[in-house]
Backbone as XML, in Angstrom:
<?xml version="1.0"?>
<chain id="A" units="angstrom">
  <residue number="1" name="ARG">
    <atom name="N" x="-2.879" y="-37.588" z="27.443"/>
    <atom name="CA" x="-2.815" y="-36.481" z="28.094"/>
    <atom name="C" x="-1.985" y="-35.399" z="27.863"/>
  </residue>
  <residue number="2" name="GLY">
    <atom name="N" x="-1.964" y="-34.238" z="27.290"/>
    <atom name="CA" x="-0.573" y="-33.270" z="26.731"/>
    <atom name="C" x="-0.659" y="-32.677" z="28.111"/>
  </residue>
  <residue number="3" name="ASP">
    <atom name="N" x="0.684" y="-32.088" z="27.738"/>
    <atom name="CA" x="1.308" y="-31.118" z="28.708"/>
    <atom name="C" x="0.791" y="-29.564" z="28.448"/>
  </residue>
  <residue number="4" name="CYS">
    <atom name="N" x="0.281" y="-29.032" z="29.527"/>
    <atom name="CA" x="0.195" y="-28.188" z="29.660"/>
    <atom name="C" x="1.534" y="-26.791" z="30.027"/>
  </residue>
  <residue number="5" name="VAL">
    <atom name="N" x="0.777" y="-25.640" z="29.137"/>
    <atom name="CA" x="2.110" y="-24.435" z="29.122"/>
    <atom name="C" x="1.621" y="-23.268" z="29.859"/>
  </residue>
  <residue number="6" name="ARG">
    <atom name="N" x="2.481" y="-22.926" z="30.694"/>
    <atom name="CA" x="2.543" y="-21.669" z="32.137"/>
    <atom name="C" x="1.454" y="-20.928" z="31.300"/>
  </residue>
  <residue number="7" name="GLU">
    <atom name="N" x="1.268" y="-19.457" z="31.771"/>
    <atom name="CA" x="0.521" y="-18.477" z="31.163"/>
    <atom name="C" x="1.298" y="-17.507" z="31.105"/>
  </residue>
  <residue number="8" name="ASP">
    <atom name="N" x="2.523" y="-17.461" z="31.498"/>
    <atom name="CA" x="3.809" y="-16.408" z="30.941"/>
    <atom name="C" x="3.973" y="-16.917" z="29.650"/>
  </residue>
  <residue number="9" name="ALA">
    <atom name="N" x="3.949" y="-17.990" z="29.191"/>
    <atom name="CA" x="5.550" y="-18.381" z="28.111"/>
    <atom name="C" x="4.107" y="-18.434" z="27.100"/>
  </residue>
  <residue number="10" name="ARG">
    <atom name="N" x="2.454" y="-18.685" z="27.232"/>
    <atom name="CA" x="1.355" y="-18.201" z="25.849"/>
    <atom name="C" x="1.780" y="-16.646" z="25.397"/>
  </residue>
  <residue number="11" name="LYS">
    <atom name="N" x="1.815" y="-15.956" z="26.406"/>
    <atom name="CA" x="1.697" y="-14.391" z="26.328"/>
    <atom name="C" x="2.847" y="-13.768" z="25.844"/>
  </residue>
  <residue number="12" name="SER">
    <atom name="N" x="4.422" y="-14.774" z="24.762"/>
    <atom name="CA" x="5.266" y="-14.168" z="24.480"/>
    <atom name="C" x="5.105" y="-14.025" z="23.378"/>
  </residue>
  <residue number="13" name="ASN">
    <atom name="N" x="5.858" y="-13.765" z="22.199"/>
    <atom name="CA" x="5.694" y="-12.688" z="21.303"/>
    <atom name="C" x="6.046" y="-14.348" z="20.179"/>
  </residue>
  <residue number="14" name="GLY">
    <atom name="N" x="5.764" y="-14.997" z="20.612"/>
    <atom name="CA" x="6.133" y="-15.856" z="19.378"/>
    <atom name="C" x="7.178" y="-16.024" z="18.510"/>
  </residue>
  <residue number="15" name="ILE">
    <atom name="N" x="8.844" y="-15.603" z="18.815"/>
    <atom name="CA" x="10.217" y="-15.359" z="18.114"/>
    <atom name="C" x="10.576" y="-16.369" z="19.175"/>
  </residue>
  <residue number="16" name="ARG">
    <atom name="N" x="11.170" y="-17.488" z="18.251"/>
    <atom name="CA" x="12.123" y="-18.338" z="18.705"/>
    <atom name="C" x="13.160" y="-18.205" z="18.160"/>
  </residue>
  <residue number="17" name="THR">
    <atom name="N" x="14.447" y="-18.351" z="19.462"/>
    <atom name="CA" x="15.739" y="-18.392" z="18.697"/>
    <atom name="C" x="16.273" y="-19.509" z="18.523"/>
  </residue>
  <residue number="18" name="GLY">
    <atom name="N" x="17.252" y="-19.134" z="17.710"/>
    <atom name="CA" x="18.036" y="-20.639" z="17.097"/>
    <atom name="C" x="17.672" y="-20.648" z="15.609"/>
  </residue>
  <residue number="19" name="HIS">
    <atom name="N" x="18.515" y="-21.974" z="15.336"/>
    <atom name="CA" x="18.960" y="-22.049" z="13.358"/>
    <atom name="C" x="18.030" y="-23.334" z="13.235"/>
  </residue>
  <residue number="20" name="SER">
    <atom name="N" x="16.870" y="-23.992" z="13.974"/>
    <atom name="CA" x="16.532" y="-25.371" z="13.588"/>
    <atom name="C" x="15.503" y="-24.852" z="12.448"/>
  </residue>
  <residue number="21" name="ASP">
    <atom name="N" x="15.108" y="-23.652" z="12.180"/>
    <atom name="CA" x="13.755" y="-23.834" z="10.865"/>
    <atom name="C" x="14.883" y="-22.678" z="10.256"/>
  </residue>
  <residue number="22" name="MET">
    <atom name="N" x="15.742" y="-22.362" z="9.954"/>
    <atom name="CA" x="16.556" y="-21.469" z="8.576"/>
    <atom name="C" x="17.089" y="-22.677" z="7.685"/>
  </residue>
  <residue number="23" name="ASP">
    <atom name="N" x="16.603" y="-22.529" z="6.502"/>
    <atom name="CA" x="17.486" y="-23.379" z="5.581"/>
    <atom name="C" x="18.817" y="-22.940" z="4.823"/>
  </residue>
  <residue number="24" name="GLU">
    <atom name="N" x="20.071" y="-23.435" z="5.809"/>
    <atom name="CA" x="21.560" y="-23.094" z="5.193"/>
    <atom name="C" x="22.058" y="-23.912" z="4.049"/>
  </residue>
  <residue number="25" name="SER">
    <atom name="N" x="20.870" y="-24.506" z="3.391"/>
    <atom name="CA" x="21.839" y="-25.268" z="2.110"/>
    <atom name="C" x="22.140" y="-24.618" z="0.998"/>
  </residue>
  <residue number="26" name="GLY">
    <atom name="N" x="21.333" y="-23.322" z="1.276"/>
    <atom name="CA" x="21.512" y="-22.405" z="-0.587"/>
    <atom name="C" x="22.540" y="-21.377" z="0.068"/>
  </residue>
  <residue number="27" name="PRO">
    <atom name="N" x="22.401" y="-20.563" z="-0.943"/>
    <atom name="CA" x="23.903" y="-19.085" z="-0.795"/>
    <atom name="C" x="23.176" y="-17.961" z="0.771"/>
  </residue>
  <residue number="28" name="PRO">
    <atom name="N" x="24.071" y="-17.561" z="1.095"/>
    <atom name="CA" x="23.789" y="-16.190" z="2.301"/>
    <atom name="C" x="22.715" y="-15.293" z="1.400"/>
  </residue>
  <residue number="29" name="LEU">
    <atom name="N" x="21.781" y="-14.497" z="1.857"/>
    <atom name="CA" x="21.228" y="-13.875" z="1.797"/>
    <atom name="C" x="21.645" y="-12.438" z="1.751"/>
  </residue>
  <residue number="30" name="GLN">
    <atom name="N" x="21.566" y="-11.581" z="1.083"/>
    <atom name="CA" x="21.432" y="-10.324" z="0.439"/>
    <atom name="C" x="20.850" y="-9.332" z="1.121"/>
  </residue>
  <residue number="31" name="ARG">
    <atom name="N" x="20.565" y="-8.588" z="1.740"/>
    <atom name="CA" x="19.418" y="-7.353" z="2.223"/>
    <atom name="C" x="19.633" y="-6.459" z="0.356"/>
  </residue>
  <residue number="32" name="ILE">
    <atom name="N" x="18.345" y="-6.414" z="0.279"/>
    <atom name="CA" x="18.288" y="-5.549" z="-1.249"/>
    <atom name="C" x="16.937" y="-4.409" z="-0.841"/>
  </residue>
  <residue number="33" name="GLY">
    <atom name="N" x="16.370" y="-4.225" z="0.314"/>
    <atom name="CA" x="15.623" y="-3.056" z="0.444"/>
    <atom name="C" x="14.716" y="-3.464" z="1.762"/>
  </residue>
  <residue number="34" name="SER">
    <atom name="N" x="14.156" y="-2.617" z="1.886"/>
    <atom name="CA" x="12.897" y="-2.399" z="2.854"/>
    <atom name="C" x="11.675" y="-2.543" z="2.830"/>
  </residue>
  <residue number="35" name="ILE">
    <atom name="N" x="10.245" y="-2.807" z="3.677"/>
    <atom name="CA" x="9.101" y="-2.840" z="3.048"/>
    <atom name="C" x="8.265" y="-2.540" z="4.211"/>
  </residue>
  <residue number="36" name="PHE">
    <atom name="N" x="7.456" y="-1.727" z="4.504"/>
    <atom name="CA" x="6.632" y="-1.090" z="5.441"/>
    <atom name="C" x="5.712" y="-1.701" z="5.206"/>
  </residue>
  <residue number="37" name="LEU">
    <atom name="N" x="4.758" y="-2.364" z="6.428"/>
    <atom name="CA" x="3.375" y="-2.912" z="6.333"/>
    <atom name="C" x="2.564" y="-1.678" z="7.266"/>
  </residue>
  <residue number="38" name="TYR">
    <atom name="N" x="1.375" y="-1.272" z="6.487"/>
    <atom name="CA" x="0.796" y="-0.374" z="7.790"/>
    <atom name="C" x="-0.661" y="-1.288" z="7.354"/>
  </residue>
  <residue number="39" name="GLN">
    <atom name="N" x="-1.090" y="-1.190" z="8.521"/>
    <atom name="CA" x="-2.631" y="-1.951" z="8.877"/>
    <atom name="C" x="-3.918" y="-1.168" z="9.013"/>
  </residue>
  <residue number="40" name="THR">
    <atom name="N" x="-4.536" y="-1.556" z="8.320"/>
    <atom name="CA" x="-5.572" y="-0.118" z="7.764"/>
    <atom name="C" x="-6.616" y="-1.301" z="8.205"/>
  </residue>
  <residue number="41" name="HIS">
    <atom name="N" x="-8.011" y="-0.575" z="8.700"/>
    <atom name="CA" x="-9.545" y="-1.032" z="9.375"/>
    <atom name="C" x="-10.056" y="-1.654" z="8.304"/>
  </residue>
  <residue number="42" name="ARG">
    <atom name="N" x="-10.145" y="-0.957" z="7.129"/>
    <atom name="CA" x="-10.666" y="-1.784" z="5.849"/>
    <atom name="C" x="-9.862" y="-1.273" z="4.279"/>
  </residue>
  <residue number="43" name="LYS">
    <atom name="N" x="-10.686" y="-1.892" z="3.726"/>
    <atom name="CA" x="-9.835" y="-1.636" z="2.741"/>
    <atom name="C" x="-10.609" y="-0.439" z="2.268"/>
  </residue>
  <residue number="44" name="PRO">
    <atom name="N" x="-9.681" y="0.822" z="1.549"/>
    <atom name="CA" x="-10.681" y="2.140" z="1.371"/>
    <atom name="C" x="-11.338" y="2.264" z="-0.094"/>
  </residue>
  <residue number="45" name="SER">
    <atom name="N" x="-12.563" y="2.399" z="0.145"/>
    <atom name="CA" x="-13.334" y="2.392" z="-1.122"/>
    <atom name="C" x="-13.344" y="3.505" z="-2.305"/>
  </residue>
  <residue number="46" name="LEU">
    <atom name="N" x="-13.076" y="3.187" z="-3.816"/>
    <atom name="CA" x="-12.327" y="4.211" z="-4.367"/>
    <atom name="C" x="-13.633" y="4.524" z="-5.066"/>
  </residue>
  <residue number="47" name="ARG">
    <atom name="N" x="-13.805" y="5.836" z="-5.370"/>
    <atom name="CA" x="-14.285" y="5.991" z="-6.296"/>
    <atom name="C" x="-14.145" y="6.401" z="-7.702"/>
  </residue>
  <residue number="48" name="GLU">
    <atom name="N" x="-14.831" y="6.416" z="-9.086"/>
    <atom name="CA" x="-14.207" y="6.432" z="-9.840"/>
    <atom name="C" x="-14.583" y="8.126" z="-10.732"/>
  </residue>
  <residue number="49" name="LEU">
    <atom name="N" x="-13.849" y="8.890" z="-11.235"/>
    <atom name="CA" x="-14.385" y="10.005" z="-11.749"/>
    <atom name="C" x="-13.738" y="9.606" z="-13.412"/>
  </residue>
  <residue number="50" name="ARG">
    <atom name="N" x="-14.512" y="9.508" z="-14.070"/>
    <atom name="CA" x="-14.283" y="9.064" z="-15.874"/>
    <atom name="C" x="-14.569" y="10.525" z="-16.308"/>
  </residue>
  <residue number="51" name="LEU">
    <atom name="N" x="-13.169" y="10.637" z="-17.088"/>
    <atom name="CA" x="-12.809" y="11.987" z="-17.915"/>
    <atom name="C" x="-13.014" y="11.881" z="-19.443"/>
  </residue>
  <residue number="52" name="ASP">
    <atom name="N" x="-13.101" y="10.984" z="-20.047"/>
    <atom name="CA" x="-14.013" y="10.664" z="-21.510"/>
    <atom name="C" x="-13.969" y="9.146" z="-21.472"/>
  </residue>
  <residue number="53" name="SER">
    <atom name="N" x="-14.098" y="8.413" z="-22.394"/>
    <atom name="CA" x="-14.113" y="7.157" z="-22.552"/>
    <atom name="C" x="-13.330" y="6.005" z="-22.298"/>
  </residue>
  <residue number="54" name="SER">
    <atom name="N" x="-11.960" y="6.923" z="-22.392"/>
    <atom name="CA" x="-10.902" y="6.302" z="-22.193"/>
    <atom name="C" x="-10.193" y="6.427" z="-20.518"/>
  </residue>
  <residue number="55" name="VAL">
    <atom name="N" x="-9.907" y="7.180" z="-20.031"/>
    <atom name="CA" x="-9.564" y="7.666" z="-19.350"/>
    <atom name="C" x="-10.371" y="8.371" z="-17.931"/>
  </residue>
  <residue number="56" name="ALA">
    <atom name="N" x="-9.762" y="7.513" z="-16.500"/>
    <atom name="CA" x="-10.620" y="7.528" z="-15.221"/>
    <atom name="C" x="-9.394" y="8.046" z="-14.384"/>
  </residue>
  <residue number="57" name="ILE">
    <atom name="N" x="-10.146" y="8.632" z="-13.402"/>
    <atom name="CA" x="-9.460" y="8.385" z="-12.246"/>
    <atom name="C" x="-9.751" y="8.510" z="-11.388"/>
  </residue>
  <residue number="58" name="HIS">
    <atom name="N" x="-9.412" y="7.675" z="-10.168"/>
    <atom name="CA" x="-9.917" y="7.063" z="-8.745"/>
    <atom name="C" x="-9.286" y="7.660" z="-7.610"/>
  </residue>
  <residue number="59" name="TYR">
    <atom name="N" x="-10.418" y="7.887" z="-6.415"/>
    <atom name="CA" x="-9.800" y="8.711" z="-5.627"/>
    <atom name="C" x="-10.670" y="8.301" z="-4.396"/>
  </residue>
  <residue number="60" name="ILE">
    <atom name="N" x="-10.553" y="8.857" z="-2.594"/>
    <atom name="CA" x="-11.012" y="8.307" z="-1.708"/>
    <atom name="C" x="-11.710" y="9.184" z="-1.318"/>
  </residue>
  <residue number="61" name="PRO">
    <atom name="N" x="-12.480" y="9.657" z="-1.170"/>
    <atom name="CA" x="-13.375" y="10.550" z="-0.851"/>
    <atom name="C" x="-13.974" y="10.913" z="0.561"/>
  </residue>
  <residue number="62" name="LYS">
    <atom name="N" x="-12.908" y="11.717" z="1.194"/>
    <atom name="CA" x="-12.698" y="12.601" z="2.330"/>
    <atom name="C" x="-12.176" y="13.510" z="2.664"/>
  </residue>
  <residue number="63" name="THR">
    <atom name="N" x="-12.443" y="14.033" z="3.982"/>
    <atom name="CA" x="-12.203" y="15.165" z="3.888"/>
    <atom name="C" x="-10.834" y="14.848" z="4.549"/>
  </residue>
  <residue number="64" name="VAL">
    <atom name="N" x="-9.930" y="16.336" z="3.716"/>
    <atom name="CA" x="-8.602" y="16.486" z="3.579"/>
    <atom name="C" x="-8.078" y="17.623" z="4.364"/>
  </residue>
  <residue number="65" name="ARG">
    <atom name="N" x="-7.035" y="17.139" z="5.091"/>
    <atom name="CA" x="-6.466" y="18.231" z="5.945"/>
    <atom name="C" x="-5.091" y="18.446" z="5.783"/>
  </residue>
  <residue number="66" name="LYS">
    <atom name="N" x="-4.743" y="19.957" z="6.486"/>
    <atom name="CA" x="-3.543" y="20.364" z="6.018"/>
    <atom name="C" x="-2.101" y="19.114" z="6.102"/>
  </residue>
  <residue number="67" name="GLY">
    <atom name="N" x="-1.189" y="18.530" z="5.657"/>
    <atom name="CA" x="-0.116" y="17.469" z="5.439"/>
    <atom name="C" x="-0.399" y="16.525" z="5.314"/>
  </residue>
  <residue number="68" name="ASP">
    <atom name="N" x="-2.171" y="16.094" z="4.920"/>
    <atom name="CA" x="-2.338" y="14.848" z="4.349"/>
    <atom name="C" x="-1.541" y="14.694" z="2.845"/>
  </residue>
  <residue number="69" name="VAL">
    <atom name="N" x="-1.331" y="13.530" z="2.970"/>
    <atom name="CA" x="-1.171" y="13.194" z="1.307"/>
    <atom name="C" x="-2.370" y="12.245" z="0.743"/>
  </residue>
  <residue number="70" name="LEU">
    <atom name="N" x="-2.446" y="12.513" z="-0.871"/>
    <atom name="CA" x="-3.419" y="11.974" z="-1.388"/>
    <atom name="C" x="-2.454" y="11.701" z="-2.551"/>
  </residue>
  <residue number="71" name="THR">
    <atom name="N" x="-3.326" y="10.374" z="-3.024"/>
    <atom name="CA" x="-2.938" y="9.738" z="-4.214"/>
    <atom name="C" x="-3.856" y="9.434" z="-5.416"/>
  </residue>
  <residue number="72" name="PHE">
    <atom name="N" x="-3.767" y="9.471" z="-6.226"/>
    <atom name="CA" x="-4.546" y="9.629" z="-7.113"/>
    <atom name="C" x="-4.335" y="8.380" z="-8.494"/>
  </residue>
  <residue number="73" name="PRO">
    <atom name="N" x="-5.194" y="7.059" z="-8.427"/>
    <atom name="CA" x="-4.486" y="6.153" z="-9.507"/>
    <atom name="C" x="-5.643" y="6.639" z="-10.526"/>
  </residue>
  <residue number="74" name="VAL">
    <atom name="N" x="-4.634" y="7.239" z="-11.687"/>
    <atom name="CA" x="-5.173" y="7.322" z="-13.139"/>
    <atom name="C" x="-5.365" y="5.659" z="-14.054"/>
  </residue>
  <residue number="75" name="SER">
    <atom name="N" x="-6.406" y="5.383" z="-14.937"/>
    <atom name="CA" x="-6.799" y="4.415" z="-15.474"/>
    <atom name="C" x="-6.682" y="5.013" z="-17.079"/>
  </residue>
  <residue number="76" name="ILE">
    <atom name="N" x="-6.260" y="3.750" z="-17.917"/>
    <atom name="CA" x="-6.598" y="4.131" z="-19.061"/>
    <atom name="C" x="-7.103" y="2.909" z="-19.595"/>
  </residue>
  <residue number="77" name="SER">
    <atom name="N" x="-8.253" y="2.967" z="-20.771"/>
    <atom name="CA" x="-8.940" y="1.594" z="-21.156"/>
    <atom name="C" x="-7.490" y="1.382" z="-22.386"/>
  </residue>
  <residue number="78" name="ARG">
    <atom name="N" x="-7.525" y="-0.213" z="-21.980"/>
    <atom name="CA" x="-7.017" y="-1.256" z="-23.045"/>
    <atom name="C" x="-6.494" y="-0.829" z="-24.233"/>
  </residue>
  <residue number="79" name="ASN">
    <atom name="N" x="-7.935" y="-0.511" z="-24.605"/>
    <atom name="CA" x="-8.141" y="-0.144" z="-26.246"/>
    <atom name="C" x="-8.506" y="1.085" z="-26.233"/>
  </residue>
  <residue number="80" name="SER">
    <atom name="N" x="-7.752" y="1.828" z="-25.966"/>
    <atom name="CA" x="-7.447" y="3.314" z="-25.851"/>
    <atom name="C" x="-5.920" y="3.304" z="-26.984"/>
  </residue>
  <residue number="81" name="THR">
    <atom name="N" x="-6.568" y="4.329" z="-28.032"/>
    <atom name="CA" x="-5.271" y="4.586" z="-29.064"/>
    <atom name="C" x="-4.724" y="5.666" z="-28.918"/>
  </residue>
  <residue number="82" name="GLU">
    <atom name="N" x="-4.580" y="6.341" z="-27.805"/>
    <atom name="CA" x="-3.864" y="7.621" z="-27.675"/>
    <atom name="C" x="-2.560" y="6.722" z="-26.554"/>
  </residue>
  <residue number="83" name="ASP">
    <atom name="N" x="-1.203" y="7.412" z="-27.145"/>
    <atom name="CA" x="-0.464" y="7.022" z="-26.085"/>
    <atom name="C" x="0.097" y="8.331" z="-25.262"/>
  </residue>
  <residue number="84" name="ARG">
    <atom name="N" x="-0.666" y="9.017" z="-25.374"/>
    <atom name="CA" x="-0.301" y="10.533" z="-24.437"/>
    <atom name="C" x="-1.130" y="11.392" z="-24.127"/>
  </residue>
  <residue number="85" name="PHE">
    <atom name="N" x="-1.140" y="11.844" z="-22.918"/>
    <atom name="CA" x="-2.359" y="12.769" z="-22.592"/>
    <atom name="C" x="-1.826" y="13.914" z="-21.269"/>
  </residue>
  <residue number="86" name="THR">
    <atom name="N" x="-2.629" y="14.723" z="-21.780"/>
    <atom name="CA" x="-1.938" y="16.118" z="-20.435"/>
    <atom name="C" x="-3.248" y="15.929" z="-19.303"/>
  </residue>
  <residue number="87" name="LEU">
    <atom name="N" x="-2.856" y="15.812" z="-18.359"/>
    <atom name="CA" x="-3.829" y="15.644" z="-17.029"/>
    <atom name="C" x="-3.763" y="17.384" z="-16.191"/>
  </residue>
  <residue number="88" name="ARG">
    <atom name="N" x="-4.792" y="18.267" z="-16.350"/>
    <atom name="CA" x="-4.913" y="19.577" z="-15.715"/>
    <atom name="C" x="-5.035" y="19.397" z="-14.622"/>
  </residue>
  <residue number="89" name="ALA">
    <atom name="N" x="-4.839" y="19.743" z="-13.236"/>
    <atom name="CA" x="-5.590" y="20.003" z="-11.855"/>
    <atom name="C" x="-5.366" y="21.421" z="-11.602"/>
  </residue>
  <residue number="90" name="LYS">
    <atom name="N" x="-6.658" y="21.818" z="-11.211"/>
    <atom name="CA" x="-6.999" y="23.197" z="-10.428"/>
    <atom name="C" x="-6.865" y="22.988" z="-8.842"/>
  </residue>
  <residue number="91" name="VAL">
    <atom name="N" x="-5.889" y="23.587" z="-8.089"/>
    <atom name="CA" x="-5.798" y="23.858" z="-6.775"/>
    <atom name="C" x="-5.992" y="24.905" z="-5.774"/>
  </residue>
  <residue number="92" name="LYS">
    <atom name="N" x="-6.351" y="24.768" z="-4.898"/>
    <atom name="CA" x="-6.714" y="25.820" z="-4.211"/>
    <atom name="C" x="-4.882" y="26.179" z="-3.736"/>
  </residue>
  <residue number="93" name="LYS">
    <atom name="N" x="-4.693" y="27.878" z="-3.541"/>
    <atom name="CA" x="-3.454" y="28.403" z="-3.003"/>
    <atom name="C" x="-2.882" y="27.819" z="-1.697"/>
  </residue>
  <residue number="94" name="GLY">
    <atom name="N" x="-1.721" y="27.118" z="-1.625"/>
    <atom name="CA" x="-1.104" y="26.391" z="-0.506"/>
    <atom name="C" x="-1.090" y="24.621" z="-0.481"/>
  </residue>
  <residue number="95" name="VAL">
    <atom name="N" x="-1.857" y="24.471" z="-1.638"/>
    <atom name="CA" x="-1.659" y="23.229" z="-2.000"/>
    <atom name="C" x="-0.638" y="22.948" z="-2.929"/>
  </residue>
  <residue number="96" name="ASN">
    <atom name="N" x="0.220" y="21.910" z="-3.095"/>
    <atom name="CA" x="1.083" y="20.991" z="-4.062"/>
    <atom name="C" x="0.956" y="20.235" z="-4.477"/>
  </residue>
  <residue number="97" name="ILE">
    <atom name="N" x="0.918" y="19.643" z="-5.604"/>
    <atom name="CA" x="1.497" y="18.892" z="-6.143"/>
    <atom name="C" x="2.433" y="18.587" z="-7.195"/>
  </residue>
  <residue number="98" name="ILE">
    <atom name="N" x="2.731" y="16.747" z="-6.898"/>
    <atom name="CA" x="4.266" y="16.206" z="-6.829"/>
    <atom name="C" x="3.565" y="15.120" z="-8.187"/>
  </residue>
  <residue number="99" name="GLY">
    <atom name="N" x="4.145" y="15.336" z="-9.232"/>
    <atom name="CA" x="3.798" y="14.251" z="-10.560"/>
    <atom name="C" x="4.900" y="13.913" z="-11.234"/>
  </residue>
</chain>
């Protein structure tokens, strides 16, 4: 028969103090940057807008509000012979494009 755990012990955040789980055989770690994780409800479904047989723009179909940041991945087919292209965008007054 196993031991029971008290209710408040099970509600803890699961972080254990101590060095029992750390591997100290290697060199000390050096901080090189930060990673920010954002939880989403579901994977956004991207739609594709083909500009021609080689170039496509992907976008999330949603209503845009002032202050929203949008990202548009651009795909070029592997068999494309072009090494450069110009992408022009027509936007309304007050919309900024950073590229």
